[in-house]
N, C-alpha and C positions, 0 to 999 in steps of 0.2 A: 504494500500500500504506500503510495507516494503522498507527501504532504504538499499542500498548495498554499499559497500566500497571495492575497490581493489587497490593493489599497487604492484610494482615490488620490491621484497626484494633483495637488493644488498649486504649490509654488516650487521654484527651483530649490529653495532652502529646505523645504520638507523632503524633496527628493534626495538631496545630498545627505540629510540626516539619516534617511532610511537606507541608503546605500552604505553608510558607515556601519549601521547595525548589521546589515547582511554580510559586510566584509569581516565582521567578528566571527561568523560562522564558518568562514573559509580557512581559518588558521588550522594547520595540520599538526603543529607541535603540541607537546604536553609539557606542563610545568608542575614541578613538585614544590608548590608554594610553602607547604608546612615542613618540607625536609624529611618526610617519612619514607621515601623511596629507599634510602640506605638501610633503614630499620627493617622494612619489608624484605629487602634482599638478604639481610642477615638472618632473619627468621626462616626464610625460604631455604637458604643454604644449610641451616642447622637442622631443619625438619626433613628436608628432601635434598640431600647433598647431590650436587652434580646435575640436577635436573633443571629443565628450562621449558618454557612454553614452545620452544622450537622443536622439542623432542616428541614428535607425533607418531613416529614409527619405530618401535623398539627393535625391529629386525636389523637396523643399521648398527646397533650395539654389538651384534654378532658379525655382520658382514664386513665392517671396517677392519676389525682386528684380523679376521680370516684373510682379507686381501693382503694386508701387510705381513702376515705369517707366510702366505704363499710367496710373496716377493723375497722375504728373508730366506726361505728354503731354497728358492730357485737361484738366488744370488743375483739380484737385480743389477748389481754392479754400479756403474757410474751414476746415472741420473735416476735416483729412486723417485724423485718428485714426478718426473714425466711418466715413468713406468706406473706409479700409483695412480695418477691421473687417468692413464689409458685404461687401467683395470677398473676404476670407478665408473668410467663411461661405459665400458663393457657390461658392468653390473646393472646400470641404468637400462641398457638395451635388453638384457635378459629379464629383468623384472617387468618392463614394459611389454615384452613379447608374451609374458604369461597372463597379462591382463590385471596385474596387481593394481590396487588403488593406492594412492599417495606416494607415488614414486618420485623422489627428489630429482628434478632435472629432466623430467620426461619430455618437456617441450623444447628445452635449450640443447639437450644432449651434449655433444662435444664442445659447444660454445659456452657451457655452463661456467660461471664465474665462481660461485660458492659451492663446492662439492659437499656431498653428505658427511664426509669425514671432518670438514671444518666445523660443521654444526655439533658433531658429537665428541670432538677431542677432549673438551673440558670434562664431560661426564665419564669418558673412558679413563682419563687419568685420575680423577677423583675417586673412582671406584676401584682403582688398582688394576684395571683390565689391561691397559697399555701403559707401560712405564718407559721413560726415556733412559737409556743406558749409556753411560759415559764409557769410552774405550780408553 
């Protein structure tokens, strides 16, 4: 259902006032005027560590580590970043071919900027699933 708004336009000053009011509705940003955002984030991380509203598909918590394990066992060699990107795009293609819902990057495919792994890295490291090892 869409909202409608109508008014009788009498003067140019009335029109400008009304346009100013309408411009207030077009602002896209949010403001944490009371400063409660950091408190909310602290509670969220304490109660649900590593989770985010971006995590809508739990399957990536398994797929991302499996991809990197496969690269490690195969010995990706030089450019792990490019090899991992290629594997993630292949994963998108496979999931899309099976008709799965909610596949990250199903429309952009190879031109995808934010890969599934970038969304899930924090959760994976927080839960101890993927750990960075120093050599």
